[in-house]
N, C-alpha and C positions, 0 to 999 in steps of 0.2 A: 503494501499501500505506500503511494508517495505521500510524503507529508504536505502538511497544509501550508502552503505558501502565507508570506507574514505581512504582507504588504495591508491588504485590510484584511486583519483577521476573521473577523465575524461575517463580512461577507463570504468569505472563502468556504466558512461553516453552512452559510444557505445554498452557495451553488452547490454544495455535496449534496445536502438535504434533498433538492432541485432533482439529482441526479439518481436518484433510490429508484432501484428495478420494480414493478410490480410481480404478484403471485402466477407464477407460471399454471397458467389454467390449462393447459394440454396435460401435465402432470397430474392434476388433481383429477381429470377425468381418467386418464387411464389407471389411478388407484381406484377410482370407484367401481372401474369394469373389473379389477381384477379381484375386488371384495366381495365381488357378488359370485364369485365361481369357489369361494374358499371353503373349508366345510365347516359353516356356521350358520346360522339364523342372520340374515341381515341385521344388521344394526344388534348384535346380540354382543358385541364388543364396546359398546357405548363409547365412551369417550378415546378409548384406545386408538377407534376408527378415525375420530376427527382429529386425531394427532397423528397419525399416518396421511392423512390426507393435508395437514399442516406441514410436516417434514415435505411432502412430496412438492407444494404449491413452493418452498423458498430453498432448497436446494435445487430444484430443476430438474427434480429425477423422478421418471414414471417408477422406480422404485426404490425409493429413500431407504439409507443405509445410515446408522451410528457406527462407524469403526474407529474413530479418532474425537471421543468426546474431552472436550478439556474445558476444567474450571480456571478462571481466573480472579486471582485477590489482590484488589488493588489497596494499599496502604499507605495514609498520611495522619499527619497532625495538624490540628487546628489551634488558633490565636485566642479562639473563644475560651478555650476551656480555663484560662485565669479568670474567668468570670466564676468559678465554682460551679458548672454545668454537671461534672461528673466526680462521681466520687473517687476517682482511680486517676492518678497522674498520665502524663505524657508518656513516659518512660515504658509504662504497660506496651505500646502500641509495637516498640519496637522488640521488647520481649515475647511478645507473642508470635512477631516474624521468626523470631531463635525457634519458637515451639513449632511454627509450622515447617523449619526448616529439619527440626528434629524429629519430626514425626509424631508429635505430640499430641496435635488438637483433634478434635471433634471432625474437620473437615479433612484431615487425612484419613481418618478411619473409614469415612465415607465413602471417598476417592477408592480406597483399597477396598473396599466391599464391592464397589460397582465398576470397578477398574477404567477409572475416570481419569485423564491425564490433570496435571496441575501445577500451575505457575503462581507465583508471587511476585508483585513489584512491589519495591521500595519507594515512595514520590516525594523524595526528599525530606526523611522525618524530622531531620535535624533542624531544618527549618518550616515552622508550622507557617500555615496561611496567616493573614490578616485577622486581628478580632471581628468577626463581621459586625457585632454592635459598636464599635468606632469606625471603620473603616471597611473599604472592599477588601474580600479574601484574596481576590487577584488582580492584576491590570489585564487590559484586555489580549494583549501579546501571550501571558504568560498563559492566560485559560485557554487560549487557542492551542499554544504547543503541547499544553498537560493534553487536550484531548486526541492532538496527533501522537502522543505517546502512547495514549489509550489504542488507539488505531493500529500499532505495531505489534500488539499484544497479539493477534492471531497471524503474526508473519508465518509458523512456524507450520499452518495449517492444521485445520478442525473439519469436522463437520457438524458439530452441535457445541457450540459456546455456554457456558453457564458463567454466571459472573458474582462474585463476591466483594467485600470491602473487608477491612478492620481501620480502626481508628477511633481513640477516644476523643470523645467527644462529638461524633458525625452524626446523632441522634438528633442536637439539636440543632447543625448544620440542615438535615433533611427536614426538620419540623417548621423551621425558615421558609426555604424552597417552596413546602406544600402552601404554609401562609400566605406567600406571595403570590404565587402560581392561583391558588382557588379561594383566597378570602377565608371569611368568618372567624370566631374567638381563636385566639392563639393557641389555647387551653386545649384546644377541639384537636390540634396537631401535635402536641408536644406530651410524650411519654416519661416514662423514668427510666430509658438506658440501660445502665449499666446495675440499676439498683438504687436511685435516687429516694430519700426522704419524703415528706410530705415538704420540709422545707426547701429542702432541695430543688423537688419539683415547683413550687411557688417562684423559686430563683431563675430556674430555668425560663419558665414563661416570662418572667420578666426581662431576661435576656433577649428573645425573642422579639418581643414586642419593641427593644428598644433599637434592636438590629432593622427591623422593618420602619421604624422612625429614621432612621439614620438615614435610610436608602429611598425613603420616600420621593416618589417622582421620578424615579429613575428603573422603576420594576414591571414596566408594559412590555418590555423586549425580553423575551423568554433567556436569551444569552446574557443579557446583562444582569437576570437574578441571577443565573450559575456563576458567576464572576465574582458580583457582590457577595452570596450569601452561600454561595457551595465550598468546595473543600477540593484537591487535586482530585481526590481519589473517585468523587462525583464526576470531574469533568472528565476523568480517563475512561471511565465507564460509560460516560455517555459518545466517547470517541469510538470505544471497542463496539458499543453497540451499534453505530452509524457505521463504521468500517464492515461489521458481519452485515449488514445490510446489504452493501456495495458488491459483496462478496459471495453474496446468495448462502449466507449460515444461519442457521435458524439459531435463536438464540432463548437461554432461561433466565429470567429474572432472579432474583433471592430477595431479600426481605425491604424492610422498611428504607432504608440508606439507597439500595440498589434502584428501587420505584422511583426515588424521585430525580435519579439523574435521566431514568426512560421518560419521566412527567416533563422534563426538559422538554426533550426531543417533539415527544407527543402535542406539545404547546406550541413548536415552532411548524409540525404540520403534523394533521391529525391521523393519519397513514403510517407515519414515522413507526410505528410499535407494530405492525401488522404479522413483522418474522420473529414477534418477541410471545414467550406462552410466562404465564406468573408461577412460578415454582412452588410456592405456598404464600398462605395469610400469614404474615406475623403477627406474635401477641403485642408488639412494641406500636405507641401511640394509635394513630388513626391508620394501620396501613390499610385496611379491609376496604375504609372510605375510600383513599388514593386509588384502589384496585379498581372500586367500581366507577372511578371516575376516567380510569382509563380503560373500562370496558373489558378488563381481564379477571376471568375466572379461575382463581388457584386451583391447580390442581392437589393442592394438601393443606391440610388445616390441622395442625399438629401442636399449636401453643409455644412454637418455639421463637425465640427472638433473640437468637445469638450470631446471627450474623455469619463471617468467613467463608460465605457462600453454600452453606447446610441446608437449606432448602431447596436450592435449585440443583444441588447434586444429586439429593434424594428423588427428585423430580428426575432428574437425569435415567434413574433405573427404571422409572416408569417409560418414558421417552424412549427409550433402547428395547423395552418388552413391546411396546406398539409395533416399531418397524420389525422385529426379528418374527412376530406373528403376521404380518402382513406380508413377509417375504417368505418365511420359511413355512409356514401352513399349507399343508396339501390342497390341491384341488378337488373340488367332486368327481371329477376325471380321475385324477391322479391316484385318489383313494379308493376307485370305485365303489363309489356312494350312492345312493339315487339321490340325485338331489331334491325332486319333489315328493319323495317320501321322507327324507331326512329333516326338513326343515322344520316340520311340526316336532318331532322327537328331539330333538339337539339342545332346545332351546334350556332345558333344565329346570 
């Protein structure tokens, strides 16, 4: 993926958004045709059948497959942490990256269980972004450069991209983005993150309210929302989603923070997330409401709020199963099953 030029950075992003390809409807039609021949009643696999069609649409392949799934986790630190929005210090972000490298995190176990590739990206952890309650998180050039970095995450190749994040304070960032994009009481969007008590939660709400006031008058442009209220991991995730679309790679979104990055793109173009599935509904903040606004029905709802890409990685197992069922099930002819008589008796 070519890096974004830096003459007029946000204009370059908008140009790439305008270049996004649409779904391959011929591939979808071919999947529907094969599905009618498989040894099961029509519709018996429910959403798995929808997933097979979705994979075909965005891979541009009548026989969609998941052979090189990849989980990418982007990590960053945030200046707003100095306002007391998290019970943990920023040093925990790097410590968790070391835990990822040692194979000790939850995401490592899920990736191993489902045979998923795993990459972690350190986004200048020693240089936190600006404190959004007082100043923009990034300038325009830095924001787009970080998006370009995220675009390069898929350079090694993948046929299913799962996105995750790590960053102390980033649920504050996500809440600010949602509040800027969707409005309503700030408290509606703010959750407890890594375990805030009631006083901490109230402080977090006040900090997001201050951030919105600080940047008032500049938040009508989604890219301005990103650079002023976002973080490096949010910008990189937005870049990765966009790059995946341009290269016809289906995407699974993780939780509250990853979805905030996706929301920026959808605010730029209502079709920008058509190649994305919501892996799960997080217990953090108003993630369910954010997914509703994005028009995404999550594959899983397990009460999780860890981040790290864990929900997306779990959902990847379901997507892999959907592809396997579509590709590897026998047809009625192959199995020597009478289709007319089998249909009523195999529904279970």
